[in-house]
C-alpha positions as CSV (number, residue, x, y, z in Angstrom):
1,X,-7.4,22.0,10.6
2,X,-6.1,23.1,7.0
3,X,-5.4,19.4,6.7
4,X,-8.8,18.5,5.7
5,X,-8.6,20.3,2.5
6,X,-5.3,18.8,1.3
7,X,-5.6,16.5,-1.3
8,X,-4.1,13.0,-1.0
9,X,-1.2,12.4,-3.4
10,X,-0.8,9.3,-5.5
11,X,1.9,8.1,-3.2
12,X,-0.6,8.7,0.0
13,X,-3.1,6.7,-1.7
14,X,-0.9,3.7,-2.6
15,X,0.6,3.6,1.0
16,X,-3.0,3.5,2.5
17,X,-3.6,0.5,0.0
18,X,-0.5,-1.0,1.1
19,X,-1.3,-0.8,4.8
20,X,-4.6,-2.3,4.2
21,X,-3.6,-5.0,2.1
22,X,-1.1,-6.1,4.9
23,X,-3.8,-5.8,7.4
24,X,-5.8,-8.0,5.5
25,X,-3.2,-10.4,4.9
26,X,-2.4,-10.8,8.6
27,X,-6.0,-11.3,9.3
28,X,-6.3,-13.8,6.7
29,X,-3.0,-15.8,8.0
30,X,-5.0,-17.1,11.0
31,X,-7.7,-18.5,8.8
32,X,-6.1,-19.4,5.0
33,X,-2.7,-19.3,4.6
34,X,-2.8,-19.3,0.8
35,X,-5.1,-16.1,0.8
36,X,-3.1,-14.6,3.0
37,X,0.0,-15.1,0.7
38,X,-2.1,-13.8,-1.9
39,X,-2.8,-10.7,-0.4
40,X,0.9,-10.1,0.8
41,X,1.9,-10.5,-2.9
42,X,-0.6,-8.0,-3.8
43,X,0.7,-5.5,-1.0
44,X,4.5,-6.0,-2.5
45,X,3.4,-5.1,-6.0
46,X,1.7,-1.9,-4.5
47,X,5.1,-1.3,-2.5
48,X,7.1,-1.5,-6.0
49,X,4.7,1.2,-7.3
50,X,5.2,3.5,-4.1
51,X,9.1,3.0,-5.0
52,X,8.8,3.7,-8.6
53,X,6.8,6.9,-7.7
54,X,9.3,7.8,-5.1
55,X,12.4,7.6,-7.5
56,X,10.2,9.7,-10.1
57,X,9.6,12.7,-7.4
58,X,13.3,12.5,-6.6
59,X,14.4,12.7,-10.1
60,X,12.5,15.7,-10.7
């Protein structure tokens, strides 16, 4: 109940974006392989950002 007032962290936002990009890539894989590959690449870039943020958080 109190989770509705919780602000999303930067990592949470990036994870949502990552999941959305992977879903879009999967949907595109049935129609257009090159666009699917582009979305997968974008998702991997977001994943790298998530990893960097997690490393920063763990260092502090």
